[in-house]
TILO-765573 format. One record per residue: residue in three letters; x, y, z of N, C-alpha, C in turn. Coordinates in steps of 0.05 Angstrom, whole numbers, padded with zeros to 5 digits, always signed. Example, Ala and Ser with C-alpha at 12.3 -4.5 7.8 and 13.67 -1.06 7.14 Angstrom:
! TILO-765573
ALA+00264-00114+00156+00246-00090+00156+00264-00066+00156
SER+00257-00045+00142+00273-00021+00143+00258+00001+00157
***
This chain:
! TILO-765573
MET-00333-00081+00579-00326-00054+00569-00301-00045+00583
ILE-00283-00033+00569-00258-00023+00580-00263+00001+00599
ASP-00244+00005+00617-00246+00028+00636-00235+00052+00622
GLN-00251+00063+00604-00242+00086+00587-00249+00112+00602
ARG-00229+00130+00602-00234+00157+00613-00225+00177+00592
VAL-00240+00199+00590-00232+00223+00574-00233+00247+00592
PHE-00211+00261+00594-00210+00287+00609-00211+00309+00588
LEU-00234+00323+00587-00238+00345+00568-00236+00371+00584
ILE-00216+00386+00579-00210+00411+00594-00214+00435+00577
ILE-00232+00453+00584-00237+00477+00569-00223+00500+00583
LEU-00203+00512+00569-00191+00537+00578-00208+00559+00568
ASP-00226+00568+00585-00248+00586+00577-00237+00612+00565
GLY-00243+00617+00539-00235+00641+00526-00208+00641+00513
VAL-00193+00619+00514-00166+00619+00503-00167+00612+00473
GLY-00175+00631+00457-00176+00627+00428-00149+00630+00415
VAL-00147+00622+00390-00122+00622+00376-00124+00636+00348
GLY-00139+00658+00347-00139+00673+00323-00167+00678+00312
ALA-00171+00702+00300-00198+00710+00291-00208+00691+00268
LEU-00233+00684+00270-00246+00667+00250-00251+00684+00224
PRO-00255+00672+00202-00259+00686+00177-00283+00706+00178
ASP-00303+00700+00196-00326+00718+00198-00324+00736+00222
ALA-00300+00740+00233-00296+00755+00258-00306+00785+00254
ALA-00303+00796+00230-00311+00823+00225-00341+00827+00231
GLN-00356+00807+00227-00386+00809+00232-00391+00813+00262
TYR-00371+00805+00278-00373+00807+00308-00355+00829+00318
HIS-00343+00845+00300-00325+00867+00308-00300+00856+00323
ASP-00290+00833+00313-00268+00820+00327-00244+00817+00309
GLU-00241+00833+00289-00218+00832+00271-00193+00836+00287
GLY-00173+00819+00282-00147+00822+00296-00145+00808+00323
SER-00167+00797+00332-00166+00782+00358-00151+00757+00355
ASN-00134+00751+00375-00119+00727+00377-00110+00724+00406
THR-00127+00713+00422-00124+00714+00451-00096+00704+00460
LEU-00089+00680+00450-00064+00668+00459-00039+00682+00448
ALA-00039+00687+00422-00015+00700+00410-00012+00729+00419
ASN-00035+00744+00420-00033+00772+00429-00024+00774+00458
THR-00034+00757+00475-00026+00758+00503+00004+00752+00505
ALA+00014+00732+00490+00042+00725+00491+00059+00748+00482
LYS+00050+00762+00461+00066+00784+00451+00066+00807+00471
LYS+00044+00811+00484+00041+00834+00503+00060+00830+00527
VAL+00064+00806+00535+00081+00800+00559+00110+00792+00550
HIS+00116+00795+00524+00142+00789+00513+00149+00760+00517
GLY+00129+00743+00512+00134+00714+00512+00122+00699+00537
LEU+00110+00676+00530+00098+00660+00551+00118+00637+00557
ASN+00119+00628+00583+00135+00606+00591+00117+00582+00596
LEU+00113+00565+00575+00094+00543+00576+00108+00517+00567
PRO+00128+00508+00581+00144+00485+00572+00128+00459+00568
ASN+00108+00455+00585+00093+00430+00583+00073+00431+00560
LEU+00060+00453+00556+00042+00457+00533+00059+00457+00507
ARG+00082+00467+00509+00100+00467+00485+00106+00437+00477
LYS+00112+00420+00497+00118+00392+00490+00093+00379+00478
LEU+00070+00387+00486+00045+00376+00474+00041+00385+00446
GLY+00052+00408+00439+00050+00418+00411+00033+00443+00409
LEU+00030+00458+00430+00014+00483+00428+00026+00502+00408
GLY+00052+00504+00408+00065+00522+00390+00065+00513+00361
ASN+00056+00489+00357+00053+00478+00330+00027+00487+00317
ILE+00008+00497+00333-00018+00505+00323-00017+00533+00310
ILE-00005+00552+00324-00001+00579+00314+00026+00590+00325
HIS+00035+00612+00315+00059+00624+00326+00052+00637+00353
ILE+00067+00630+00374+00063+00641+00401+00091+00648+00411
GLU+00094+00674+00417+00120+00683+00427+00127+00668+00453
GLY+00151+00657+00454+00159+00641+00477+00152+00612+00477
VAL+00135+00605+00457+00127+00576+00455+00131+00567+00426
PRO+00156+00562+00419+00162+00554+00391+00151+00526+00385
PRO+00149+00520+00360+00139+00493+00352+00157+00471+00363
GLU+00146+00449+00371+00161+00427+00381+00167+00408+00357
LYS+00192+00399+00356+00200+00381+00334+00184+00355+00335
ASN+00182+00344+00359+00168+00318+00362+00148+00321+00385
PRO+00125+00335+00379+00106+00338+00401+00094+00312+00410
ILE+00088+00310+00435+00078+00285+00446+00048+00282+00444
SER+00034+00304+00438+00005+00302+00433-00001+00309+00404
ASN-00026+00305+00397-00036+00313+00370-00048+00340+00372
PHE-00047+00356+00351-00054+00384+00353-00069+00394+00328
GLY-00084+00415+00332-00099+00428+00311-00116+00450+00322
LYS-00135+00459+00306-00153+00480+00316-00179+00476+00302
ALA-00200+00490+00311-00227+00486+00300-00242+00512+00296
ILE-00260+00511+00277-00277+00534+00269-00304+00531+00284
GLU-00315+00552+00293-00342+00552+00304-00362+00558+00281
VAL-00381+00540+00278-00402+00544+00257-00428+00554+00269
SER-00432+00551+00295-00455+00562+00308-00455+00592+00307
ALA-00479+00604+00308-00481+00633+00309-00475+00642+00337
GLY-00458+00662+00340-00452+00672+00367-00423+00666+00375
LYS-00416+00676+00399-00389+00672+00410-00390+00670+00440
ASP-00411+00659+00451-00414+00657+00480-00407+00629+00489
SER-00404+00626+00515-00396+00600+00527-00416+00579+00522
THR-00442+00585+00525-00462+00564+00520-00460+00553+00492
THR-00459+00571+00472-00458+00563+00444-00433+00546+00439
GLY-00410+00555+00450-00385+00541+00445-00385+00513+00457
HIS-00394+00511+00482-00395+00485+00495-00415+00466+00481
TRP-00438+00477+00474-00458+00460+00461-00446+00449+00435
GLU-00432+00466+00419-00422+00456+00394-00401+00435+00398
ILE-00384+00438+00419-00364+00418+00425-00378+00391+00430
MET-00401+00392+00443-00416+00368+00449-00436+00360+00427
GLY-00432+00371+00403-00446+00360+00381-00473+00373+00376
LEU-00478+00397+00386-00503+00411+00382-00497+00438+00369
ILE-00506+00442+00344-00500+00466+00329-00523+00486+00334
ASN-00517+00509+00344-00537+00530+00349-00538+00549+00325
GLU-00558+00546+00309-00560+00562+00284-00570+00590+00287
HIS-00583+00595+00310-00594+00622+00315-00582+00632+00340
PRO-00569+00655+00339-00556+00666+00364-00577+00673+00385
PHE-00568+00670+00410-00585+00678+00432-00588+00709+00431
PRO-00610+00720+00439-00613+00749+00437-00595+00764+00457
THR-00585+00786+00449-00568+00803+00466-00581+00831+00468
TYR-00574+00846+00488-00587+00871+00493-00566+00892+00501
PRO-00550+00901+00482-00528+00920+00488-00537+00947+00499
HIS-00563+00953+00494-00574+00979+00503-00594+00975+00526
GLY-00593+00952+00539-00611+00947+00560-00636+00932+00550
PHE-00653+00923+00569-00676+00907+00562-00700+00924+00555
PRO-00716+00916+00536-00740+00932+00529-00760+00934+00551
GLU-00778+00953+00550-00798+00957+00570-00815+00933+00576
GLU-00821+00918+00554-00839+00895+00558-00826+00874+00577
ILE-00800+00871+00577-00787+00853+00594-00786+00864+00623
ILE-00779+00889+00626-00777+00901+00652-00805+00902+00665
ASP-00825+00910+00650-00852+00912+00660-00862+00885+00670
ALA-00856+00864+00654-00864+00837+00662-00849+00828+00687
PHE-00824+00835+00689-00808+00828+00712-00819+00841+00738
LEU-00826+00867+00736-00837+00881+00759-00864+00869+00767
GLU-00880+00862+00748-00907+00852+00754-00905+00824+00767
LYS-00889+00807+00756-00888+00779+00765-00871+00776+00791
THR-00853+00794+00797-00837+00791+00821-00846+00809+00843
ASP-00865+00827+00838-00875+00847+00857-00854+00867+00866
CYS-00832+00870+00849-00813+00891+00855-00825+00918+00846
LYS-00817+00939+00860-00828+00966+00854-00812+00981+00833
GLY-00788+00970+00827-00772+00983+00807-00746+00967+00804
VAL-00730+00974+00783-00704+00962+00780-00683+00985+00776
LEU-00659+00979+00782-00636+00997+00777-00619+00986+00754
GLY-00605+01003+00740-00587+00994+00719-00599+00992+00692
ASN-00607+00967+00686-00619+00960+00660-00600+00970+00638
LYS-00576+00960+00638-00556+00967+00617-00535+00946+00616
ALA-00518+00947+00596-00495+00929+00595-00473+00941+00612
ALA-00462+00924+00630-00443+00935+00649-00426+00913+00660
SER-00403+00921+00671-00386+00902+00687-00400+00897+00714
GLY-00401+00872+00721-00415+00864+00746-00403+00876+00771
THR-00376+00878+00771-00363+00890+00795-00368+00920+00796
GLU-00368+00933+00773-00371+00962+00772-00399+00970+00778
ILE-00419+00955+00768-00447+00964+00771-00456+00963+00801
ILE-00446+00943+00816-00455+00941+00844-00442+00964+00860
ASN-00418+00973+00852-00406+00996+00866-00418+01023+00856
GLU-00429+01023+00833-00443+01047+00823-00471+01049+00836
LEU-00485+01027+00839-00514+01028+00847-00519+01014+00873
GLY-00499+01003+00886-00504+00988+00911-00517+01004+00932
GLU-00509+01028+00937-00521+01044+00959-00550+01051+00952
GLU-00555+01057+00927-00583+01063+00919-00600+01039+00921
HIS-00588+01016+00915-00603+00990+00918-00611+00986+00948
ILE-00593+00991+00966-00598+00988+00995-00621+01007+01004
LYS-00620+01031+00993-00641+01051+01000-00668+01044+00989
THR-00669+01036+00963-00694+01032+00949-00704+01004+00950
HIS-00686+00984+00954-00693+00956+00952-00699+00948+00924
PHE-00692+00964+00904-00695+00956+00876-00672+00938+00868
PRO-00678+00915+00857-00656+00898+00847-00640+00912+00824
ILE-00616+00905+00821-00599+00915+00799-00600+00895+00776
VAL-00611+00904+00754-00614+00887+00730-00593+00897+00709
TYR-00578+00879+00698-00559+00887+00678-00552+00864+00659
THR-00538+00869+00639-00530+00849+00619-00501+00853+00611
SER-00492+00840+00590-00465+00843+00580-00466+00838+00550
ALA-00444+00834+00538-00444+00827+00509-00455+00799+00504
ASP-00455+00783+00526-00467+00756+00523-00497+00758+00526
SER-00510+00735+00520-00539+00734+00523-00546+00726+00552
VAL-00546+00747+00569-00550+00742+00598-00569+00764+00609
PHE-00585+00756+00628-00601+00773+00645-00592+00769+00673
GLN-00578+00789+00684-00566+00786+00711-00580+00803+00731
ILE-00584+00791+00754-00598+00805+00776-00578+00806+00800
ALA-00570+00829+00807-00552+00833+00830-00569+00844+00854
ALA-00564+00832+00877-00579+00841+00900-00562+00835+00926
HIS-00565+00854+00945-00550+00851+00970-00563+00828+00986
GLU-00547+00812+00998-00557+00788+01012-00574+00796+01037
LYS-00570+00820+01048-00587+00829+01070-00613+00840+01060
ILE-00615+00849+01035-00640+00859+01024-00656+00837+01012
TYR-00643+00820+00997-00656+00797+00984-00642+00772+00993
PRO-00653+00756+01011-00641+00731+01018-00637+00714+00993
ILE-00617+00696+00994-00609+00681+00971-00633+00667+00957
GLU-00649+00654+00973-00672+00639+00961-00691+00657+00947
LYS-00695+00681+00957-00713+00700+00944-00701+00709+00918
LEU-00675+00714+00918-00662+00722+00892-00664+00700+00872
TYR-00659+00675+00881-00661+00652+00863-00690+00650+00852
ASN-00709+00654+00869-00737+00652+00860-00743+00673+00838
MET-00732+00698+00841-00736+00718+00821-00724+00709+00794
CYS-00701+00696+00796-00688+00686+00772-00705+00664+00759
GLU-00716+00647+00775-00733+00625+00764-00758+00636+00750
ILE-00769+00657+00762-00792+00671+00749-00784+00683+00722
ALA-00761+00695+00723-00752+00708+00697-00746+00686+00676
ARG-00735+00664+00685-00728+00642+00667-00753+00629+00655
ASN-00772+00623+00672-00795+00607+00664-00819+00623+00653
GLU-00821+00648+00661-00845+00663+00654-00840+00688+00637
ILE-00816+00698+00636-00811+00724+00623-00792+00721+00599
LEU-00769+00710+00603-00749+00709+00582-00752+00683+00566
VAL-00774+00682+00551-00781+00659+00535-00786+00669+00506
GLY-00790+00651+00488-00796+00659+00460-00772+00675+00448
LYS-00779+00698+00436-00758+00714+00423-00739+00726+00443
HIS-00746+00726+00469-00728+00737+00489-00714+00715+00505
LYS-00712+00691+00495-00701+00669+00510-00670+00673+00511
VAL-00661+00686+00531-00632+00690+00534-00619+00665+00542
GLY-00592+00663+00537-00577+00638+00544-00577+00633+00574
ARG-00572+00654+00590-00571+00649+00619-00583+00672+00635
ILE-00596+00665+00656-00604+00685+00676-00586+00679+00700
ILE-00574+00700+00711-00553+00696+00732-00560+00712+00757
ALA-00561+00697+00779-00564+00710+00805-00536+00719+00814
ARG-00534+00745+00822-00509+00756+00830-00511+00769+00858
PRO-00511+00754+00879-00513+00765+00906-00487+00779+00913
PHE-00489+00800+00930-00465+00814+00939-00469+00823+00968
ILE-00447+00831+00980-00446+00841+01007-00431+00867+01008
GLY-00431+00880+01031-00417+00905+01035-00436+00927+01044
ASP-00424+00950+01052-00440+00972+01064-00441+00997+01048
LYS-00422+01002+01030-00420+01027+01016-00406+01024+00989
ASN-00410+01043+00971-00397+01042+00945-00366+01039+00949
GLY-00354+01022+00933-00326+01017+00936-00320+00994+00954
ASP-00340+00985+00970-00337+00964+00990-00353+00939+00982
PHE-00369+00941+00962-00387+00918+00956-00371+00896+00941
LYS-00377+00871+00948-00364+00848+00937-00384+00826+00930
ARG-00381+00814+00907-00398+00792+00899-00391+00767+00915
THR-00411+00751+00921-00405+00727+00937-00404+00702+00919
SER-00398+00680+00931-00396+00655+00916-00423+00642+00912
ALA-00444+00655+00920-00471+00643+00917-00484+00649+00890
ARG-00468+00658+00871-00478+00661+00844-00491+00635+00834
LYS-00513+00638+00819-00526+00615+00808-00536+00621+00780
ASP-00532+00603+00761-00541+00607+00734-00566+00591+00729
PHE-00584+00603+00713-00609+00589+00705-00609+00589+00675
SER-00600+00567+00663-00594+00566+00634-00618+00553+00619
VAL-00617+00558+00593-00636+00544+00576-00627+00515+00573
ASN-00646+00497+00569-00639+00469+00564-00629+00467+00535
PRO-00609+00451+00531-00601+00444+00503-00626+00433+00489
PRO-00631+00443+00464-00656+00436+00450-00656+00407+00440
SER-00633+00393+00440-00632+00366+00431-00610+00351+00445
GLN-00607+00326+00441-00587+00310+00456-00559+00318+00448
THR-00542+00317+00468-00513+00323+00464-00498+00296+00468
ILE-00472+00297+00463-00455+00273+00468-00457+00265+00498
MET-00461+00285+00515-00464+00278+00544-00489+00261+00549
ASP-00511+00269+00536-00536+00253+00539-00532+00224+00530
LEU-00518+00222+00507-00514+00196+00495-00497+00178+00512
LEU-00476+00190+00524-00459+00176+00543-00475+00167+00568
LYS-00490+00185+00579-00506+00179+00603-00526+00157+00597
ASN-00538+00158+00573-00558+00137+00565-00545+00109+00564
GLN-00519+00108+00560-00504+00083+00560-00491+00076+00587
ASP-00501+00090+00607-00491+00086+00635-00461+00093+00637
ILE-00451+00111+00621-00424+00120+00623-00424+00146+00639
PRO-00410+00147+00661-00410+00172+00677-00401+00197+00662
VAL-00414+00219+00668-00407+00245+00657-00405+00264+00681
ILE-00379+00272+00686-00373+00289+00709-00369+00318+00700
GLY-00384+00336+00711-00380+00364+00705-00364+00378+00726
VAL-00344+00393+00719-00327+00408+00737-00328+00437+00729
GLY-00333+00455+00748-00334+00484+00740-00363+00491+00733
LYS-00366+00507+00712-00392+00516+00704-00407+00499+00683
ILE-00397+00475+00679-00409+00456+00660-00439+00453+00666
GLU-00446+00450+00691-00473+00445+00699-00491+00469+00691
ASP-00480+00493+00693-00495+00517+00685-00500+00518+00655
LEU-00480+00511+00639-00482+00514+00611-00501+00493+00598
PHE-00504+00470+00612-00522+00450+00602-00546+00446+00619
ASN-00550+00463+00639-00572+00462+00657-00575+00434+00669
PHE-00553+00422+00676-00551+00395+00688-00558+00372+00669
GLN-00565+00378+00645-00574+00357+00626-00550+00341+00617
GLY-00552+00315+00618-00530+00297+00609-00508+00293+00629
ILE-00512+00303+00654-00491+00302+00674-00499+00282+00696
THR-00481+00265+00704-00486+00246+00725-00476+00255+00752
GLU-00456+00272+00752-00445+00283+00777-00432+00310+00771
SER-00435+00329+00788-00425+00356+00783-00413+00369+00807
ILE-00391+00383+00803-00378+00399+00824-00374+00427+00813
HIS-00387+00446+00825-00385+00474+00815-00361+00488+00829
THR-00338+00486+00816-00314+00499+00828-00313+00529+00821
PRO-00306+00546+00840-00308+00575+00835-00284+00587+00821
ASN-00262+00572+00817-00238+00585+00805-00221+00563+00793
ASN-00200+00572+00779-00182+00553+00765-00168+00534+00785
PRO-00156+00544+00807-00142+00525+00824-00160+00502+00835
GLU-00184+00510+00843-00202+00489+00854-00211+00471+00831
GLY-00215+00481+00807-00222+00465+00785-00201+00444+00779
MET-00176+00453+00778-00153+00435+00773-00151+00414+00795
ASP-00155+00423+00820-00154+00403+00842-00176+00382+00838
MET-00200+00391+00830-00221+00372+00827-00217+00352+00804
ILE-00204+00362+00782-00197+00344+00760-00179+00321+00771
LEU-00159+00329+00787-00141+00309+00799-00156+00290+00817
SER-00175+00301+00832-00190+00285+00851-00206+00264+00836
PHE-00219+00272+00814-00234+00252+00798-00216+00232+00784
SER-00191+00240+00778-00173+00222+00766-00167+00198+00784
SER-00169+00203+00810-00165+00182+00830-00190+00167+00837
LYS-00214+00181+00835-00239+00170+00845-00254+00152+00825
ILE-00253+00159+00799-00268+00144+00780-00250+00131+00759
ASP-00258+00108+00750-00242+00093+00730-00255+00091+00703
ARG-00277+00106+00699-00291+00105+00673-00308+00130+00670
GLY-00308+00141+00646-00326+00163+00640-00313+00188+00629
LEU-00329+00208+00625-00320+00234+00615-00318+00254+00638
ILE-00295+00265+00642-00291+00286+00662-00289+00311+00646
PHE-00310+00328+00647-00313+00351+00630-00310+00376+00648
ALA-00288+00391+00644-00281+00412+00662-00278+00439+00648
ASN-00288+00460+00660-00284+00487+00650-00267+00502+00670
LEU-00246+00515+00661-00229+00533+00677-00235+00561+00669
SER-00252+00575+00685-00265+00600+00675-00250+00625+00682
ASP-00229+00624+00698-00215+00649+00706-00204+00664+00682
PHE-00195+00649+00662-00184+00663+00638-00205+00682+00626
ASP-00229+00674+00627-00251+00690+00616-00261+00711+00636
THR-00271+00701+00659-00286+00719+00677-00268+00739+00691
LEU-00245+00730+00700-00228+00747+00716-00208+00764+00699
TRP-00199+00753+00677-00177+00766+00663-00185+00775+00635
GLY-00198+00758+00619-00205+00767+00592-00224+00790+00591
HIS-00246+00788+00606-00266+00809+00606-00255+00835+00618
ARG-00234+00833+00634-00224+00857+00647-00198+00866+00634
ASN-00191+00855+00611-00167+00862+00596-00142+00862+00614
ASN-00141+00842+00631-00118+00838+00648-00099+00818+00636
TYR-00084+00826+00616-00067+00807+00601-00045+00796+00618
LYS-00035+00811+00638-00013+00800+00655-00023+00777+00672
ALA-00047+00780+00684-00058+00758+00699-00066+00735+00681
PHE-00075+00741+00657-00082+00720+00638-00057+00703+00633
ALA-00035+00716+00626-00010+00702+00621-00001+00685+00645
LYS-00003+00697+00669+00004+00683+00693-00013+00658+00697
GLY-00040+00661+00691-00058+00638+00693-00051+00615+00674
LEU-00043+00622+00650-00034+00602+00631-00009+00588+00641
GLU+00009+00602+00653+00034+00590+00663+00028+00573+00688
GLU+00008+00581+00704+00000+00564+00727-00013+00538+00718
PHE-00029+00540+00696-00041+00515+00685-00019+00497+00674
ASP+00001+00509+00661+00023+00493+00650+00039+00479+00672
ASP+00043+00493+00694+00057+00481+00717+00042+00458+00729
TRP+00015+00460+00729-00002+00439+00740-00004+00415+00721
LEU-00003+00419+00696-00009+00398+00676+00005+00371+00681
PRO+00032+00371+00688+00045+00345+00692+00031+00329+00715
LYS+00019+00342+00734+00005+00326+00756-00016+00308+00744
LEU-00031+00319+00724-00052+00303+00711-00039+00282+00693
LEU-00020+00290+00677-00008+00271+00657+00005+00247+00671
MET+00016+00252+00695+00028+00230+00710+00008+00209+00720
ARG-00017+00218+00723-00038+00201+00734-00053+00184+00714
ILE-00051+00191+00688-00068+00178+00669-00057+00151+00662
THR-00075+00133+00654-00069+00105+00647-00064+00103+00617
GLU-00059+00079+00608-00054+00074+00579-00079+00079+00562
SER-00102+00076+00574-00127+00080+00558-00139+00107+00561
ASP-00128+00124+00579-00140+00152+00583-00133+00170+00559
ILE-00150+00189+00554-00146+00210+00535-00150+00237+00548
VAL-00132+00256+00543-00134+00283+00553-00137+00302+00529
ILE-00159+00317+00529-00164+00337+00507-00164+00364+00520
ILE-00148+00382+00510-00146+00410+00520-00156+00428+00497
THR-00176+00445+00502-00186+00462+00482-00198+00487+00495
ALA-00215+00502+00480-00228+00526+00490-00256+00527+00479
ASP-00271+00548+00484-00298+00551+00475-00303+00576+00458
HIS-00284+00595+00458-00285+00619+00443-00260+00635+00450
GLY-00257+00659+00441-00235+00676+00450-00245+00697+00470
CYS-00226+00709+00484-00233+00732+00501-00207+00748+00504
ASP-00199+00760+00481-00173+00773+00479-00170+00796+00499
PRO-00151+00794+00518-00148+00816+00537-00131+00839+00528
THR-00122+00838+00503-00104+00859+00493-00119+00878+00474
THR-00144+00873+00467-00158+00890+00449-00175+00911+00465
GLN-00186+00930+00452-00203+00950+00466-00227+00937+00477
SER-00238+00918+00463-00262+00905+00472-00258+00889+00498
THR-00279+00888+00514-00278+00870+00538-00297+00846+00534
ASP-00306+00843+00510-00325+00821+00504-00310+00795+00495
HIS-00325+00774+00492-00314+00750+00479-00306+00758+00450
SER-00288+00741+00439-00280+00746+00412-00285+00720+00395
ARG-00292+00725+00370-00299+00703+00352-00273+00691+00341
GLU-00264+00669+00353-00238+00658+00346-00238+00628+00342
TYR-00218+00618+00328-00212+00590+00328-00206+00580+00356
ILE-00210+00555+00362-00202+00544+00388-00179+00523+00383
PRO-00160+00521+00402-00138+00502+00399-00149+00474+00407
ILE-00136+00454+00395-00142+00426+00403-00115+00412+00408
LEU-00112+00401+00432-00090+00384+00439-00101+00358+00449
VAL-00092+00335+00438-00102+00309+00446-00079+00290+00453
TYR-00078+00283+00479-00056+00267+00489-00065+00241+00501
GLY-00051+00220+00496-00056+00194+00509-00031+00176+00507
LYS-00026+00161+00528-00003+00144+00527-00005+00121+00508
GLY-00031+00114+00501-00035+00092+00483-00042+00099+00455
ILE-00039+00125+00447-00045+00134+00420-00021+00147+00408
LYS-00024+00154+00383-00002+00168+00369+00002+00196+00382
GLY+00025+00207+00375+00031+00235+00382+00042+00248+00357
GLY+00041+00275+00356+00052+00290+00335+00036+00291+00309
VAL+00011+00283+00310-00006+00284+00286-00019+00311+00284
ASP-00016+00325+00262-00029+00350+00257-00057+00343+00246
ILE-00077+00348+00263-00105+00341+00254-00117+00364+00238
GLY-00101+00385+00234-00110+00407+00216-00130+00425+00228
THR-00143+00441+00210-00164+00459+00219-00191+00445+00215
ARG-00204+00438+00238-00229+00424+00237-00251+00443+00230
LYS-00271+00433+00215-00292+00450+00204-00314+00457+00225
THR-00313+00445+00248-00332+00452+00270-00321+00442+00296
PHE-00328+00457+00318-00321+00447+00344-00332+00419+00350
ALA-00354+00412+00336-00367+00387+00340-00349+00363+00333
ASP-00327+00367+00319-00309+00345+00313-00298+00334+00339
ILE-00296+00351+00360-00286+00341+00386-00306+00321+00398
GLY-00331+00329+00398-00352+00311+00409-00354+00286+00393
ALA-00352+00288+00366-00354+00264+00350-00330+00245+00356
THR-00307+00256+00362-00284+00240+00369-00288+00226+00396
ILE-00300+00241+00415-00305+00229+00442-00325+00206+00439
ALA-00345+00209+00422-00364+00188+00417-00350+00163+00406
ASP-00331+00167+00388-00315+00145+00377-00298+00132+00399
ILE-00286+00148+00416-00269+00137+00437-00286+00118+00454
PHE-00310+00125+00461-00327+00109+00478-00344+00089+00463
GLN-00340+00089+00436-00354+00069+00419-00384+00071+00420
ILE-00394+00096+00419-00422+00101+00418-00429+00117+00393
GLN-00454+00117+00386-00463+00133+00363-00465+00162+00372
GLY-00454+00181+00355-00455+00209+00362-00480+00223+00354
THR-00480+00249+00354-00504+00265+00347-00507+00268+00317
GLY-00488+00261+00302-00489+00265+00272-00476+00290+00264
LYS-00467+00307+00283-00453+00332+00277-00423+00328+00281
GLY-00408+00339+00263-00379+00337+00266-00367+00311+00255
THR-00342+00311+00250-00327+00289+00239-00305+00280+00258
SER-00306+00256+00266-00286+00246+00285-00258+00246+00273
PHE-00238+00253+00289-00210+00249+00280-00196+00227+00295
TRP-00212+00209+00308-00201+00187+00324-00183+00168+00307
ASN-00192+00162+00283-00177+00144+00266-00149+00155+00258
LEU-00147+00182+00259-00122+00194+00252-00101+00191+00274
ILE-00109+00187+00298-00091+00188+00321-00090+00163+00338
ARG-00107+00145+00334-00109+00121+00352-00086+00102+00347
***
């Protein structure tokens, strides 16, 4: 078997235009990449331009390349929803037909009552949709006085528990999350992720979340491309929050990097350490730090930093390596909304040993990426999606 490697890099939230059904999600007009470029009067992305990013859609500052060195296109999400779990699952060949439940007005009494009973907490604070950084500064002092955990959600399907590390030691907070995952948020209330959000500090305005965040995700309900690769003894390396989104299923090794720079460093590290397998990386700062906070300037800077880094990876790849750059949904920092946006995702596919400049068009599902990866590794896929490998090999 050849020493085949695929580097699959998810620029979390970097969508390229509202999907036809975006109105159902209140996302008309969203276009994360193009709107960000327009807002900052043009992006400087020379390396992504060479790959053909500007050939996918109009992006101010990134004109189409006459002879792009990679293959390019975009894809439609067919799964219900617009969250990270759903997007990543679909990329890996698993279509989620029923959206995870969301709670924009807070969790119903039956959930909170069960949480109090099973965790022996005397009460909770919050119970609303909120920014994680804002809610700990709003309720942190009350939490210290009462010892009530802060429970909150977002536009995503998440049940988040924030607690001060001096009030709730990390293991106790994790245990509460496990109880919620296994005993409370099941059935019709099976949210995509339960997230432990420890923080430190002494007073409102001074509280800060720590790096001890931990996600407790639902298991993918069926096999993904990752499982199929692992079953064939092909390494599957998760970088970033991949382990959280798949609850470690189908992963042979995982490094949970906390930010884009460390994620990019780890991709380079694995490019030197392993000679075979899928390196599946998520760069989450676009979403968590900038998209959700409508910080389009930092979003643009992050894109340019990724562009500056990209040649370091491309210089390291071999003739048989494939690099795929894509996203999982949109998170337009220029709209009123601070939520994810229902958007197309970009697809760039580069390899020294394959064609370049092929327009793979608008793919009918994110799962076409997973089907292509299955073809690259010469394994049977999940049956979802259509491979475009024959178009570019």
